[in-house]
C-alpha positions as CSV (number, residue, x, y, z in Angstrom):
1,M,0.0,0.0,0.0
2,I,1.2,3.5,-0.8
3,G,1.2,5.4,2.5
4,L,3.5,8.4,1.8
5,L,4.3,10.1,-1.5
6,S,7.0,12.6,-2.2
7,G,7.8,14.4,-5.4
8,K,7.2,17.4,-7.6
9,I,3.8,18.6,-8.8
10,F,3.8,18.0,-12.5
11,E,0.2,19.4,-13.1
12,K,-2.9,20.0,-11.2
13,S,-6.7,20.2,-11.7
14,K,-9.6,21.3,-9.5
15,D,-9.4,18.3,-7.2
16,S,-6.2,16.5,-8.0
17,V,-2.5,16.8,-8.6
18,L,-0.1,14.7,-10.7
19,V,3.0,14.1,-8.6
20,E,6.2,13.0,-10.4
21,T,8.5,11.1,-8.1
22,S,12.3,11.1,-8.3
23,G,12.0,7.8,-10.1
24,G,10.0,9.4,-12.9
25,V,6.7,7.8,-12.1
26,G,3.6,10.1,-12.0
27,Y,0.8,9.5,-9.5
28,L,-2.6,11.1,-9.8
29,V,-3.6,12.0,-6.3
30,R,-7.1,13.3,-5.4
31,M,-7.1,16.0,-2.7
32,T,-9.5,18.5,-1.2
33,T,-10.1,21.6,-3.4
34,S,-8.5,23.9,-0.8
35,S,-5.4,21.7,-0.6
36,V,-5.1,21.7,-4.4
37,A,-5.5,25.5,-4.4
38,G,-2.5,25.8,-2.2
39,C,-0.3,23.8,-4.6
40,H,1.5,25.0,-7.7
41,V,3.2,23.2,-10.6
42,G,6.9,22.6,-9.9
43,Q,6.4,22.6,-6.1
44,D,8.0,19.8,-4.0
45,I,5.4,18.0,-2.0
46,K,5.2,15.3,0.6
47,M,1.8,13.9,1.6
48,Y,0.2,11.0,3.4
49,T,-1.9,8.9,1.1
50,Y,-4.8,6.4,1.1
51,L,-5.1,3.9,-1.7
52,K,-8.6,2.7,-2.7
53,V,-8.5,-0.5,-4.6
54,S,-11.5,-1.5,-6.7
55,D,-12.2,-3.8,-9.7
56,S,-11.8,-1.0,-12.2
57,A,-9.3,1.4,-10.7
58,L,-6.6,2.2,-8.1
59,D,-7.5,5.6,-6.6
60,L,-5.0,7.5,-4.5
61,Y,-6.1,10.2,-2.0
62,G,-3.7,12.7,-0.5
63,F,-3.6,14.5,2.8
64,Q,-1.5,17.3,4.3
65,N,-1.2,15.6,7.7
66,L,-1.9,12.4,9.5
67,E,-4.9,13.8,11.4
68,E,-6.7,14.7,8.2
69,K,-6.0,11.2,6.8
70,D,-7.3,9.5,10.0
71,F,-10.5,11.6,9.9
72,F,-11.0,10.7,6.3
73,E,-10.7,7.0,7.2
74,L,-13.2,7.6,10.1
75,L,-15.7,9.2,7.8
76,M,-15.6,6.1,5.5
77,T,-16.7,3.9,8.4
78,V,-20.1,5.4,8.0
79,S,-22.4,3.3,5.8
80,G,-22.9,5.1,2.5
81,V,-19.8,7.2,2.7
82,G,-17.0,6.2,0.3
83,P,-13.7,7.9,-0.5
84,K,-15.2,10.4,-2.9
85,S,-17.9,11.4,-0.4
86,A,-15.4,11.6,2.4
87,M,-13.2,13.9,0.3
88,N,-16.2,16.1,-0.4
89,I,-16.9,16.3,3.3
90,L,-13.3,17.3,4.0
91,S,-13.7,20.0,1.3
92,L,-16.4,21.7,3.5
93,G,-13.8,23.3,5.6
94,H,-11.2,22.7,8.3
95,R,-11.3,19.3,10.0
96,E,-12.0,20.9,13.3
97,E,-15.1,22.7,11.8
98,I,-16.5,19.5,10.4
99,Q,-15.9,17.6,13.7
100,S,-17.6,20.4,15.5
101,A,-20.6,20.3,13.1
102,I,-20.9,16.5,13.7
103,A,-20.6,17.0,17.5
104,R,-23.4,19.6,17.6
105,S,-25.5,17.5,15.1
106,D,-25.5,20.3,12.5
107,V,-27.1,18.3,9.7
108,K,-27.8,21.5,7.7
109,Y,-24.0,22.2,7.5
110,L,-23.2,18.6,6.5
111,T,-25.8,18.6,3.7
112,G,-23.7,21.3,2.0
113,V,-21.6,18.4,0.7
114,Q,-22.0,17.7,-2.9
115,G,-24.1,14.5,-3.3
116,M,-25.0,14.2,0.4
117,G,-28.6,14.0,1.3
118,K,-30.2,14.6,4.7
119,K,-30.4,10.9,5.6
120,T,-26.7,10.3,5.0
121,A,-25.9,13.5,7.0
122,E,-28.0,12.3,9.8
123,R,-26.4,8.8,9.7
124,L,-23.0,10.5,9.8
125,V,-24.0,12.4,12.9
126,V,-25.4,9.4,14.6
127,E,-22.5,7.1,13.9
128,L,-19.7,9.6,14.5
129,K,-20.9,12.0,17.1
130,N,-19.5,10.1,20.1
131,K,-16.2,9.4,18.2
132,V,-15.5,13.1,17.4
133,I,-17.1,14.7,20.5
134,A,-14.0,14.5,22.6
135,S,-11.7,16.1,20.0
136,A,-14.3,18.6,18.9
137,S,-15.3,19.6,22.4
138,D,-12.0,21.5,22.8
139,V,-12.7,23.5,19.7
140,H,-16.4,23.8,20.5
141,S,-15.9,25.0,24.0
142,T,-13.6,27.8,23.0
143,N,-15.3,28.8,19.7
144,T,-19.0,28.0,20.3
145,G,-20.2,31.6,19.9
146,E,-17.7,32.4,17.1
147,S,-18.5,29.2,15.2
148,A,-22.3,29.9,15.4
149,I,-21.8,33.5,14.3
150,L,-19.6,32.4,11.3
151,T,-22.2,29.8,10.4
152,D,-24.9,32.6,10.4
153,V,-22.7,34.8,8.2
154,L,-22.0,32.0,5.7
155,E,-25.7,31.2,5.5
156,G,-26.5,34.9,5.0
157,L,-24.0,35.2,2.1
158,M,-25.3,32.0,0.5
159,A,-28.8,33.4,0.8
160,L,-27.5,36.4,-1.2
161,G,-26.4,34.1,-4.0
162,Y,-22.8,33.4,-3.1
163,S,-21.6,29.7,-3.3
164,R,-20.3,28.2,0.0
165,D,-16.7,28.5,-1.3
166,E,-17.2,32.1,-2.3
167,A,-18.7,32.9,1.1
168,K,-15.8,31.2,2.9
169,G,-13.4,33.2,0.8
170,L,-15.1,36.5,1.8
171,V,-15.0,35.7,5.5
172,K,-11.6,34.0,5.6
173,N,-9.4,37.0,6.5
174,I,-11.9,39.0,8.6
175,E,-11.1,39.5,12.3
176,T,-14.2,38.1,13.9
177,E,-13.4,38.3,17.6
178,G,-15.9,40.5,19.4
179,K,-18.0,41.2,16.4
180,T,-21.6,40.3,15.7
181,A,-22.8,38.4,12.7
182,E,-24.2,41.6,11.2
183,Q,-20.9,43.4,11.5
184,I,-19.0,40.5,10.0
185,L,-21.5,40.3,7.1
186,K,-21.1,44.0,6.4
187,L,-17.3,43.6,6.3
188,A,-17.5,40.6,4.0
189,L,-19.8,42.4,1.6
190,K,-17.4,45.4,1.4
191,K,-14.8,42.9,0.0
Protein backbone atom coordinates (compact mmCIF):
# COMPACT_ATOMS: atom_id res chain seq x y z
CA MET A 1 0.00 0.00 0.00
CA ILE A 2 1.19 3.52 -0.76
CA GLY A 3 1.18 5.42 2.54
CA LEU A 4 3.46 8.38 1.80
CA LEU A 5 4.27 10.11 -1.47
CA SER A 6 7.02 12.60 -2.18
CA GLY A 7 7.85 14.39 -5.43
CA LYS A 8 7.19 17.44 -7.61
CA ILE A 9 3.79 18.56 -8.78
CA PHE A 10 3.77 18.02 -12.54
CA GLU A 11 0.25 19.35 -13.14
CA LYS A 12 -2.94 20.04 -11.22
CA SER A 13 -6.69 20.24 -11.72
CA LYS A 14 -9.55 21.34 -9.50
CA ASP A 15 -9.43 18.33 -7.19
CA SER A 16 -6.22 16.45 -7.98
CA VAL A 17 -2.51 16.80 -8.60
CA LEU A 18 -0.14 14.73 -10.68
CA VAL A 19 2.96 14.08 -8.59
CA GLU A 20 6.15 12.99 -10.35
CA THR A 21 8.49 11.06 -8.06
CA SER A 22 12.28 11.10 -8.32
CA GLY A 23 12.02 7.77 -10.14
CA GLY A 24 10.00 9.40 -12.92
CA VAL A 25 6.67 7.79 -12.06
CA GLY A 26 3.62 10.07 -12.00
CA TYR A 27 0.85 9.48 -9.46
CA LEU A 28 -2.58 11.10 -9.81
CA VAL A 29 -3.61 12.05 -6.28
CA ARG A 30 -7.08 13.31 -5.38
CA MET A 31 -7.10 16.02 -2.71
CA THR A 32 -9.53 18.55 -1.23
CA THR A 33 -10.08 21.62 -3.40
CA SER A 34 -8.52 23.86 -0.75
CA SER A 35 -5.39 21.67 -0.61
CA VAL A 36 -5.06 21.72 -4.40
CA ALA A 37 -5.52 25.50 -4.42
CA GLY A 38 -2.47 25.82 -2.16
CA CYS A 39 -0.30 23.82 -4.59
CA HIS A 40 1.50 25.02 -7.69
CA VAL A 41 3.20 23.25 -10.58
CA GLY A 42 6.88 22.56 -9.88
CA GLN A 43 6.42 22.58 -6.09
CA ASP A 44 8.04 19.83 -4.02
CA ILE A 45 5.36 18.04 -2.04
CA LYS A 46 5.17 15.30 0.57
CA MET A 47 1.83 13.89 1.61
CA TYR A 48 0.17 11.01 3.40
CA THR A 49 -1.94 8.87 1.08
CA TYR A 50 -4.81 6.42 1.12
CA LEU A 51 -5.08 3.86 -1.70
CA LYS A 52 -8.58 2.71 -2.68
CA VAL A 53 -8.47 -0.55 -4.64
CA SER A 54 -11.51 -1.52 -6.71
CA ASP A 55 -12.17 -3.83 -9.67
CA SER A 56 -11.84 -1.00 -12.17
CA ALA A 57 -9.29 1.39 -10.66
CA LEU A 58 -6.64 2.21 -8.10
CA ASP A 59 -7.49 5.64 -6.64
CA LEU A 60 -4.99 7.53 -4.53
CA TYR A 61 -6.10 10.21 -2.04
CA GLY A 62 -3.65 12.70 -0.52
CA PHE A 63 -3.60 14.52 2.82
CA GLN A 64 -1.50 17.30 4.30
CA ASN A 65 -1.19 15.63 7.70
CA LEU A 66 -1.92 12.39 9.50
CA GLU A 67 -4.89 13.82 11.42
CA GLU A 68 -6.67 14.68 8.16
CA LYS A 69 -6.03 11.16 6.82
CA ASP A 70 -7.28 9.54 10.04
CA PHE A 71 -10.45 11.65 9.93
CA PHE A 72 -10.95 10.68 6.26
CA GLU A 73 -10.74 6.99 7.24
CA LEU A 74 -13.16 7.58 10.14
CA LEU A 75 -15.67 9.19 7.76
CA MET A 76 -15.55 6.11 5.55
CA THR A 77 -16.65 3.88 8.44
CA VAL A 78 -20.14 5.35 8.00
CA SER A 79 -22.44 3.30 5.79
CA GLY A 80 -22.94 5.07 2.45
CA VAL A 81 -19.78 7.19 2.69
CA GLY A 82 -17.01 6.16 0.33
CA PRO A 83 -13.70 7.87 -0.46
CA LYS A 84 -15.21 10.41 -2.87
CA SER A 85 -17.91 11.40 -0.38
CA ALA A 86 -15.36 11.57 2.45
CA MET A 87 -13.16 13.85 0.34
CA ASN A 88 -16.19 16.06 -0.43
CA ILE A 89 -16.90 16.25 3.31
CA LEU A 90 -13.30 17.30 3.98
CA SER A 91 -13.71 20.01 1.33
CA LEU A 92 -16.39 21.67 3.48
CA GLY A 93 -13.76 23.35 5.64
CA HIS A 94 -11.16 22.68 8.29
CA ARG A 95 -11.25 19.28 9.97
CA GLU A 96 -12.05 20.92 13.31
CA GLU A 97 -15.08 22.74 11.83
CA ILE A 98 -16.45 19.51 10.40
CA GLN A 99 -15.90 17.61 13.65
CA SER A 100 -17.61 20.43 15.53
CA ALA A 101 -20.59 20.27 13.14
CA ILE A 102 -20.88 16.52 13.73
CA ALA A 103 -20.58 16.98 17.51
CA ARG A 104 -23.37 19.57 17.57
CA SER A 105 -25.55 17.53 15.13
CA ASP A 106 -25.52 20.28 12.50
CA VAL A 107 -27.15 18.30 9.66
CA LYS A 108 -27.78 21.49 7.66
CA TYR A 109 -24.02 22.22 7.53
CA LEU A 110 -23.24 18.65 6.47
CA THR A 111 -25.83 18.62 3.66
CA GLY A 112 -23.69 21.32 2.02
CA VAL A 113 -21.56 18.44 0.75
CA GLN A 114 -22.01 17.66 -2.93
CA GLY A 115 -24.07 14.49 -3.25
CA MET A 116 -24.96 14.18 0.45
CA GLY A 117 -28.61 14.03 1.34
CA LYS A 118 -30.25 14.61 4.68
CA LYS A 119 -30.42 10.89 5.57
CA THR A 120 -26.71 10.32 4.98
CA ALA A 121 -25.86 13.47 6.96
CA GLU A 122 -28.04 12.26 9.84
CA ARG A 123 -26.37 8.82 9.70
CA LEU A 124 -22.97 10.54 9.77
CA VAL A 125 -23.96 12.43 12.92
CA VAL A 126 -25.43 9.37 14.65
CA GLU A 127 -22.47 7.10 13.89
CA LEU A 128 -19.65 9.59 14.50
CA LYS A 129 -20.94 12.00 17.14
CA ASN A 130 -19.48 10.08 20.07
CA LYS A 131 -16.23 9.43 18.22
CA VAL A 132 -15.53 13.08 17.42
CA ILE A 133 -17.11 14.73 20.46
CA ALA A 134 -13.96 14.45 22.57
CA SER A 135 -11.71 16.09 20.00
CA ALA A 136 -14.35 18.57 18.85
CA SER A 137 -15.27 19.58 22.40
CA ASP A 138 -12.00 21.47 22.79
CA VAL A 139 -12.68 23.53 19.68
CA HIS A 140 -16.38 23.77 20.49
CA SER A 141 -15.87 25.01 24.03
CA THR A 142 -13.57 27.85 22.98
CA ASN A 143 -15.27 28.78 19.72
CA THR A 144 -18.98 28.00 20.25
CA GLY A 145 -20.16 31.58 19.90
CA GLU A 146 -17.71 32.42 17.14
CA SER A 147 -18.53 29.24 15.23
CA ALA A 148 -22.28 29.91 15.42
CA ILE A 149 -21.76 33.49 14.26
CA LEU A 150 -19.61 32.39 11.31
CA THR A 151 -22.22 29.80 10.35
CA ASP A 152 -24.85 32.56 10.36
CA VAL A 153 -22.65 34.79 8.22
CA LEU A 154 -21.98 32.00 5.71
CA GLU A 155 -25.68 31.19 5.48
CA GLY A 156 -26.46 34.91 4.99
CA LEU A 157 -23.95 35.19 2.15
CA MET A 158 -25.30 32.02 0.52
CA ALA A 159 -28.84 33.43 0.78
CA LEU A 160 -27.53 36.44 -1.18
CA GLY A 161 -26.41 34.14 -3.98
CA TYR A 162 -22.77 33.36 -3.10
CA SER A 163 -21.60 29.75 -3.26
CA ARG A 164 -20.29 28.17 -0.05
CA ASP A 165 -16.69 28.47 -1.32
CA GLU A 166 -17.15 32.13 -2.28
CA ALA A 167 -18.72 32.88 1.11
CA LYS A 168 -15.82 31.19 2.93
CA GLY A 169 -13.37 33.20 0.84
CA LEU A 170 -15.08 36.46 1.79
CA VAL A 171 -15.04 35.65 5.51
CA LYS A 172 -11.60 34.01 5.59
CA ASN A 173 -9.39 36.99 6.52
CA ILE A 174 -11.87 39.01 8.55
CA GLU A 175 -11.07 39.50 12.26
CA THR A 176 -14.22 38.06 13.89
CA GLU A 177 -13.42 38.28 17.59
CA GLY A 178 -15.90 40.48 19.45
CA LYS A 179 -18.02 41.19 16.35
CA THR A 180 -21.65 40.34 15.70
CA ALA A 181 -22.81 38.37 12.66
CA GLU A 182 -24.19 41.58 11.18
CA GLN A 183 -20.85 43.39 11.52
CA ILE A 184 -18.96 40.49 9.96
CA LEU A 185 -21.50 40.26 7.13
CA LYS A 186 -21.07 43.97 6.36
CA LEU A 187 -17.27 43.61 6.30
CA ALA A 188 -17.55 40.58 4.00
CA LEU A 189 -19.84 42.43 1.59
CA LYS A 190 -17.39 45.35 1.44
CA LYS A 191 -14.79 42.93 0.03
